[in-house]
N, C-alpha and C positions, 0 to 999 in steps of 0.2 A: 563654041566657047562662050561662057557667061562672064561678062565684064562687070566689075563693081561700079556703083554709082560714083560720080565725081565728088571727092571730099578734099580736093587740093592735091598738092604734090607730096605730102608727108606719107612715108611708107612705114608700116609697122613690121615687126619681126614675127614670123610664124615658126613654130617649132613642134616637133613630135618626139615624145620619149618612147622609144621602141622597146617595149618589154611586154611580157605576157601576164595574164590575169592572176596567176598563182605566184608571181614574183614580187608582188607589191608589199609595201611596208605594213599594210593593214593585216596581212596574213603571216607575217614573219614568225610569229610565236606559235603558229599551228601547222606550218608547212616547212619541212626541212629542205634546204636547197639540194641535198643529195637525192630527193625524191622528185625533183622537177620533171625529169624525163618520163615519169609515170603519168603525167597529166597530158591531156590532148593539147598539142601545140597549135595555137590559133593566131599567134602574132604575125605569122607570114601572110596568111590570107587577109587578115584585118588591115595590115599595113598596105597591102596591094589595093584594097578598097580606098584607102586614104590617098594613095598615089593617083588612082583614077579620078577621085574627087578634085584633087589639085589640078589635074590636067583639064578637067571641065572648066575650071575658073581661071586657068592660066597662071596659077600661083606656084612660086618656088619657095621651098621651106628648108629648114634645118632638121635633120633626123638625128637625134641623139640616141644612138643604138647601144644596147648591151652587147658586149662581146659574146656572151652566151647565146644570144639570138643569132648573131652573125655566124657563129660557128655551125649552127644547125641549119641555117638558110642563107648560104653565101650568095645565091642567085638574087635574093631580095636586096642585099647590099649593093650588088652590081646594078640592079634596076634603079635603085635610088639615085646613084651617081649618073647612070646613063640618061636619066630623065632630067638632069640638070640641077638637082637639089644638092644642098650641102650635107656632107656626112660628118657627124661629130660623135663624141664619145660619152657614154653614160656609165662607164666602168664595165667590168666583166660580170660580176656576180650580184649586183644590186645590194651591196652591203653599205650600211651607214658609215660615213667617213669618220664621225666622232666616236664610233664604237670599235672600228678595226685597228686604229692606230696608224702611225706614220709608215712603218715598214710594210705592212700589209696593203696599205693604200697605194704606195708606190708600185708594188708588185701588181696590184689589180689594174691600175690605169695603164701601166706599161704593157701588160698583157693584152688589154683590150685595144689600145691604140695601135699596137703593132699588128694585131689581127685584122682590124678594120682597114688599115692601110695596105696590108698584103692582099686582102680580098679585092679592095676597090681600085688599087693602083693609083691612089691619090692621097695627098697629105691630109691629116686630121688636125684641125687647129682649135676646136672648141670642146668644152667639157661641161656637163651638168651632173651634179651629184645625185645619187638616188635619194629620194625624199628630201631634196634641198638641204642635205646634211653638212654643208659648209656653214658652220655657226661660230659663235665666239669661242666654242670649245675646240674648234678645228681650223683656226686661221692658218696653221702651219701647212694646210693643204695647198695654199697659194705657192709656197716655196717649191713644193714637189711638182706642182703643175708647171711652173716655170722651168724647172730642171728637165721635165719630160717633153718640153717643146710646145706646150699649149700657149696660145696667144690670147685666148679669152675664156672666161668662165661665165656660166649663167646658173648659179646655184644658190644665190642669196635671196631669201624671202624677207623683205623688211616689215615683218609683222611679229606679234606675239603668238606663239603656238606651243602646244604641249610637246612637239617633237622637234621642230626646226624653227628657224627665224633669227634674224639680227634686227631687232625692232628699230634701231636708230641708224641703220644704213641709209645712205642716199637712195632716193626712190628711182632715180634715172641713171643710165650708164655712166661709169667713171673709170678712172685708171687707178688700180691698186699698186702702191709702191711698197716693195719689200726689199730686204737686203739682197735677195737673189736677182732682183730686177723688177720689171713691171709686168702687169697683166691686166687686161680690160675685164670689167665686170658688168654684165647686163642683168641687174636684179629683176625679179618678177614684179610685174606691174601691179600697183595698188591705186585705189581711188580714195582720196581724203574726204572725210565728211565729219560732221559734228553730231554727237548723240548724247543727250542729257548733259550738255555742257562740256563734253569731252571730245577732243579731236581723235579720230580713229582712222586707220588706213584699212580700207576694205579690199581683200583679194577678190578678184572677179574674172580674171582673164584665162583661167584654165582649171583643169582638174575638177574636184567636187564642187568648187565654188562656181565654175562655169555651168555645171549641170544643175546646181541648186537654184541659182538666181534666175529670175525671169529675164528674157532677152531684152526688153526695153531698158532694164537697169544696166545690163552689160553694154548695150549700145550707148547709153548716156555717159557711162563712165569712160569708155574708150574715146568717145567724141570729145569729152572734157579734157582728157590727156592730150589729144592731138591738137585741138583748137584752143583750149584754154592755156595749157602749159607749153604748147608748141613742141611736144616731145613724142617720140614713138613709144608704143607699148610693145610688150612681147606676149603673144598668145601661145599656150601650150596645151597639149592633150596627149592621151595615150591611145594606141590602137584598140585596147580592150574596152575603151569607153564608147566605142561605136558598136559594141557587140552585146546587146542585151540578152542574147541566148547563150552566153557563156555558162559553163557548169558552175553550180553554186558550191561554195566552200563552207563546210560545216566546222564548228568548233571555235570560231572567232567571236569576240564580244560584240555586243549590240552597237557600240560606237564604231568599231571597225567595219562591221557589215554595212552600217548606214553610210559611212564615208565612201565605201567602194561601190555600193549598188544604187545609191540614190540617183534617180532620173537617167539611168543609162539609155533608156529609149528616146530621150530628148536630145542627146548630143548631136546626132546626125543632122537634125533639122536646124539646130542652132548654128552649126558650122556652115550650113548652106546660107543662112541669113547673113552671117558675119562675112563670109567670103564675097557675098554679093554687095556689101556696103563699103568695105575697106580695101586698101591696097596692102599687099604683104610681100616680103622678101626674106631670104635667109638671114639669120642672126649676124653672120659675119659681114654681109653686105650692108646691113643697117648700121653696124658699128663703124664700118669703114667710111661712111658718109658723115660721121659726127666728129665734132671737136669735143674732147672729153676733159673734165676737170680731174685733177689728181687728188687722191686721198690715201692716207695711211690706213691699212686694213684695221689696225688697232683702234682707230677713231670710229670705226663702224660697229664695234662690239658693244 
């Protein structure tokens, strides 16, 4: 077992969004979900590689799984839980929350949560929206998540982006107060810096940002969050990001192809370095160890 170097007692949250390469938002305009079964299913084997990697470093993580994936590979879901990781919900069909509306959203998460719990035999407490699509246009999602029994969410990206983001959201975990009750929010971690006199929040801890940025910059940012702010960060990635040999999708625009394919071959090495330097635990465990401020969800829009 490889152990991380000592950086004190602060523990960051590790998370994996379990979906396949043809289900991503970058390709939603060229691939119909009705055709997903016609593509080679690679999420199962890739996620098992991730599980082996975490075993090597003694890391426990949160796996936000699509119900669609769980339905096709229930043994994978049981292995995640049997290995001591947290199982959480990524919805069923990877639909953007602000596009499908309240009724379809409720049906989607209810279906996925019930399926995951039935397969795993354990309760599911956490949710992460596909493409971080809890935004100022879909704050009503909190009410539905509370109704459906979720205790925390990790869907808010406190940045400006063409698809997602609540730019003025708090950068660190907080409690969202709604008429339906309360729910914890673990926003995706950003690194503040100044550029040409402007203060910007740089995404660095997952996805295309993690693949694009050099590791020394990622290391510096996470160390600043831990040691400067005294706060945990959340790292995220997808199983398809460790799979540079995945079939290429034609028909998508240049921006979408860049976002999906940039530096796929570097993810595995960067993960090794990160796991060797920092301590990680499931999202639920990190939240449980924190005392959180309360905020109205509308104040974050």
